[in-house]
N, C-alpha and C positions, 0 to 999 in steps of 0.2 A: 503495499500499499504505499503510495506516494502522493501526497496533498500539496496544493500550493497553499502556503499560508502567509499571510501578511500582518506585521505590526508596524501600526502607524499612528503618527502624533499630529493633532492640529492644535494650531496656536490661536487663541481668539484674543478678540479686544477685553480690555478690563471689563469684569462684572459680567460678562458673556458667556461664562464656562457651564453654567446651568442650562441657557438656551441651545447650545451646542450640544448638550448631553441630552436633551429632549427630542433634538433633531435625529441625533444618532439612534436612539431608541426607537424612533418612529421608523428609521430605515430596517431596524435589527427585525420590528414586527413586520415590516413590509416582505422581509426576506423568511418569513415561517415558513411558507409553501414553497419555497425556493429549493428543490434537493440539492443542487450545486453548493450551494451554502450549508456548509456542516457546522460551523461557528461563527458567531460575530458577537463579541464582549466588548462593551463600552466601559471604560475604564478612567479612573481620575486619580491625580496623586496630590497629597495635601500639600505637599511642598511646592507644587507649579499652579498656584490658581489660576493660571491662563492656559491652561493645557489639558487636552483629552486625549486620550489612547484608545487605539481600537485594535483588536488584536480578531483576526478572522482565517476561517480556514475554509477553502474552496477543493473541490474536486479537480480543477485544473486552473492554472493562469486564462485558459481562454474564457471559462464561466465566470471568472470573477471580471474580465474585461466586458463580456457581454451584459452582466449585471450593471453596468455604469450607462448602459443606453437603455435602459427600462425608463418608461415615462414616469412613474413613482420616483425612482432614483433621481431622474434630470430635475423635476420638482423640488425635492430636498435638497439639491444640490444649488439652486437656484436659490432658496430661501437661507441657505447657511453662507453662501460668498460673501454677503455684508458684513457679518461678524467675523470672519477667518482671515488672521493676519499671517500665517504660514502652514503650511503641510511640510511632512517629512515622513520618507519611508525610513523607518528606525532599522527595518532588517525585513527581507524576504527570506523565507524558509521554505524547505521541504519538511513536510510532518510525516512521521514515520508510524504513528500509531499513539495510543495511550486512553486514557478515562475521558470520555466525552464524545469520543468518536465511534461509528460503528465498527466492528471486528472484521467486516467482510473485506477483502480482497478485491481490488479492482483490476 
């Protein structure tokens, strides 16, 4: 099993972290029925008040790219753009398995 995983960081305007968290949780909700997305976790760090981290696991990098073209995703991106001051791909990984992922082989 080899999956495409992404650990990303959004930096937002001061006092907008909660707004960004809510937008990303909406994104997570919109992905509930999308089988290609296996994990989508929204995280914050108390030491970084203007940062939101997202950890994603996808069946493939192509599936992740395709999700960015969905109308729901595009709408959320448009809503988030005004408060985002930076985006960073902290790390792109190949997930090999573990708790939280189906144990089937692809």
